[in-house]
Structure formats: C-alpha cells, structure tokens
C-alpha positions as CSV (number, residue, x, y, z in Angstrom):
1,M,-0.1,0.1,0.2
2,V,2.6,2.4,0.9
3,Y,4.2,1.8,-2.9
4,L,0.9,2.8,-4.3
5,V,0.3,6.0,-2.1
6,R,4.3,7.0,-3.1
7,K,3.5,6.2,-6.7
8,Q,0.3,8.4,-6.6
9,E,2.2,11.3,-5.0
10,V,5.0,11.1,-7.6
11,F,2.3,11.2,-10.4
12,M,0.5,13.8,-9.1
13,Q,3.8,16.1,-8.7
14,F,4.3,15.2,-12.5
15,I,0.8,16.4,-13.4
16,E,1.0,19.5,-11.6
17,L,4.2,20.3,-13.3
18,A,2.6,19.3,-16.8
19,K,-0.1,21.8,-15.9
20,A,2.1,24.5,-14.9
21,R,4.2,24.8,-17.7
22,Y,2.7,27.5,-20.5
23,S,4.0,29.4,-23.5
24,V,5.9,32.3,-22.1
25,R,6.1,35.2,-24.5
26,N,7.2,38.1,-22.3
27,F,10.4,37.6,-20.7
28,S,12.5,39.5,-17.9
29,K,15.9,40.6,-18.4
30,K,17.2,38.3,-15.4
31,P,20.0,36.1,-16.8
32,V,19.6,32.3,-16.7
33,E,22.1,30.8,-14.2
34,A,24.6,28.1,-15.8
35,L,23.4,25.6,-13.2
36,E,20.0,26.0,-14.7
37,L,20.9,25.8,-18.1
38,D,23.0,22.8,-17.4
39,L,19.7,20.9,-16.1
40,I,17.8,22.0,-18.9
41,L,20.3,20.4,-21.3
42,E,20.8,17.3,-19.2
43,A,17.1,16.9,-19.8
44,A,17.5,17.2,-23.3
45,K,20.5,14.7,-23.0
46,V,18.4,12.1,-21.2
47,A,15.2,12.7,-23.7
48,P,14.3,9.3,-25.6
49,T,14.7,9.4,-29.1
50,A,13.9,6.9,-32.0
51,A,16.5,3.7,-31.7
52,N,18.5,5.9,-29.3
53,R,20.1,7.5,-32.3
54,Q,20.0,11.1,-30.6
55,P,20.0,13.0,-33.9
56,Q,19.0,16.2,-32.1
57,R,21.6,19.1,-32.5
58,I,21.1,22.1,-29.7
59,Y,22.2,25.7,-30.8
60,L,22.4,28.1,-27.7
61,L,22.0,31.5,-28.9
62,K,22.7,33.5,-26.1
63,S,25.1,36.6,-27.4
64,E,23.2,39.8,-28.6
65,E,24.5,39.1,-32.2
66,A,22.9,35.5,-32.1
67,R,19.5,36.7,-31.0
68,E,19.6,39.5,-33.4
69,K,20.2,36.6,-36.1
70,I,17.1,34.4,-34.7
71,K,14.9,37.9,-35.2
72,S,15.5,37.7,-39.0
73,C,14.3,34.3,-39.0
74,T,11.3,34.6,-36.9
75,R,9.1,37.1,-35.2
76,Y,8.8,34.8,-32.2
77,A,12.0,34.8,-30.3
78,F,10.2,37.2,-27.6
79,D,13.4,39.2,-26.7
80,A,14.1,36.0,-24.7
81,P,17.7,36.1,-23.0
82,I,18.4,32.8,-24.4
83,V,16.9,31.5,-27.7
84,I,17.9,27.7,-28.0
85,L,17.4,26.2,-31.6
86,I,16.8,22.3,-31.7
87,A,17.3,20.7,-34.9
88,Y,18.6,17.0,-36.0
89,D,21.0,15.5,-38.2
90,K,19.4,13.9,-40.7
91,E,22.4,11.3,-41.8
92,V,21.8,10.2,-38.0
93,S,18.1,10.1,-37.3
94,W,16.1,7.0,-37.6
95,K,13.7,6.4,-40.7
96,R,10.9,4.1,-40.7
97,R,11.6,1.2,-42.8
98,Y,8.0,1.0,-44.4
99,D,8.3,4.1,-45.9
100,G,11.3,5.9,-45.0
101,H,9.4,8.6,-42.6
102,E,11.9,11.0,-41.2
103,G,12.0,10.5,-36.9
104,G,13.8,13.7,-36.5
105,E,11.2,15.8,-36.1
106,V,9.1,13.8,-33.6
107,D,12.9,13.5,-31.6
108,C,13.4,17.1,-31.5
109,A,9.6,17.6,-30.0
110,I,10.5,15.2,-27.1
111,V,13.7,16.9,-26.6
112,A,12.0,20.3,-26.4
113,T,9.5,18.7,-24.2
114,H,11.9,17.6,-21.7
115,M,13.6,21.0,-21.8
116,M,10.1,22.8,-21.3
117,L,9.0,20.8,-18.2
118,Q,12.7,21.0,-16.8
119,A,12.6,24.9,-17.1
120,T,9.3,25.1,-15.7
121,E,10.3,23.2,-12.7
122,L,13.1,25.6,-11.8
123,G,10.9,28.6,-12.4
124,L,11.9,29.8,-16.0
125,G,9.5,30.1,-19.1
126,T,9.6,28.9,-22.7
127,C,7.7,29.0,-25.9
128,F,7.7,25.9,-28.3
129,V,7.9,27.9,-31.6
130,G,7.7,26.2,-35.0
131,S,6.9,29.2,-37.1
132,F,10.5,30.3,-38.6
133,D,12.0,30.2,-41.9
134,P,14.2,27.0,-42.1
135,E,16.4,28.6,-45.1
136,A,17.0,31.9,-43.1
137,L,18.2,29.8,-40.1
138,R,20.3,27.8,-42.1
139,K,22.0,30.9,-43.6
140,A,22.2,33.2,-40.5
141,F,24.0,30.3,-38.4
142,D,25.7,28.4,-41.3
143,L,24.1,25.3,-40.8
144,P,25.2,22.2,-43.0
145,L,22.6,20.6,-45.4
146,N,22.4,17.5,-42.9
147,I,21.1,19.9,-40.1
148,V,17.6,20.4,-40.3
149,P,16.0,23.2,-38.0
150,S,13.0,22.1,-36.0
151,V,12.1,24.0,-33.0
152,I,13.0,27.4,-31.5
153,L,12.7,27.4,-27.8
154,P,13.0,31.1,-26.2
155,L,14.1,30.6,-22.4
156,G,14.2,33.0,-19.7
157,Y,12.3,33.9,-16.6
158,P,8.6,35.2,-17.2
159,E,8.2,39.0,-16.8
160,E,6.7,39.9,-13.6
161,N,2.9,39.7,-14.2
162,T,3.0,37.1,-17.4
163,T,0.4,34.5,-17.4
164,F,-0.9,31.9,-19.5
165,H,-3.1,32.4,-22.5
166,P,-6.7,32.2,-21.8
167,L,-6.8,29.1,-24.2
168,H,-4.1,27.4,-22.2
169,V,-6.8,25.8,-19.9
170,T,-9.1,24.7,-22.8
171,R,-9.1,21.0,-23.4
172,N,-11.3,19.0,-25.6
173,P,-13.6,16.4,-24.1
174,W,-11.7,12.7,-23.6
175,V,-14.4,11.5,-26.2
176,E,-12.7,13.5,-28.7
177,G,-9.0,12.9,-28.0
178,V,-9.1,9.3,-27.4
179,N,-10.1,6.6,-29.2
180,L,-10.2,3.0,-27.7
181,F,-10.2,-0.2,-29.8
182,T,-11.4,-3.3,-27.6
183,K,-12.2,-6.7,-28.9
184,E,-15.8,-7.5,-28.2
C-alpha cells in the first residue's frame, strides 16, 4: 500500500508540473544561471529518441548578435535572454523502414518537451516555436545541409505579471481525443 501511495504522489507531482507549464511570450532581463541551463541541457540529453539515435543538435543563442540573427528568421523570439535552436541531423536520425518516414522532427519535439518541463520546474519560461524560416536559419547560422532546424525555444524568466493565454486551460473532452479499440 505504501508503494501505491508513493506512486500516486509522484504521479500527482508530474501532473502539476505539466499543468504549470505554459507558453511564455514576455521575458524579464534576469539572466539564466549556468546551473539552470546545465539542468535543462541534461533533460535534453536524457530524452528518448527513436532507436536511441540521438540526432538532436542544440544551438544556444545567447549573444546579442545571435539573438539579433534569430529575429531575422522568426518574429517569435520574444526578446528572451537565451534562444535555443533544436535541430536534427538527418544523416543520423531514424527512418521508418516501411516508408522512409523521418523521425528527427518527433525526436526534437520530445527533446524540447523535456527541456520545457525542466525549465518550468526551475521557475523559467519557454515557448515552443515552430514558425520560422528554415532556410533563413540555415543561412544565418551557417548550418550544414544535413542539419534540419525543427524547434525554436525562447528561454528565460517570465516577466513579473506574465500569465498563460486564456486558451491554455481549454481542453477537448476525452471522447474527442481518445479512441479505444477493444475486442468485443
């Protein structure tokens, strides 16, 4: 019985963390500490990837010059003190043998999710950004052709009165989101 109680406590802690994460679009100027950034990068490192290929390539855009460059590729950098570009190496990523489907995008999404949740636990904010010009990114940061930009993740402390968007708490009923296939 103790195990079940403990298991439920851990589960509830994760659910609360997941519910606490929201897309931050207003960042303070407070710098992110090195230890915090190290923990976020560790969360990325331990994220699962298809066949454990680990194709993710993470670029930390911390300098003023780099953050200015990113603004030429997306309008969604939100003046965060750090912007993380998550890409994948298509020469390393897993491909589905049936149709050649590329797994790198999913791997990057999983890595980004781990990073976002770790950032939230540390009191930092992020925003998952998929709206960017990949060719502009490739050119601005001199990315080789085998590196495919996937996610931009602005990172920093939320501005003091920042809160989640009203739609953040809107969820579809389970009937619309879950399909059960059972043998009858």
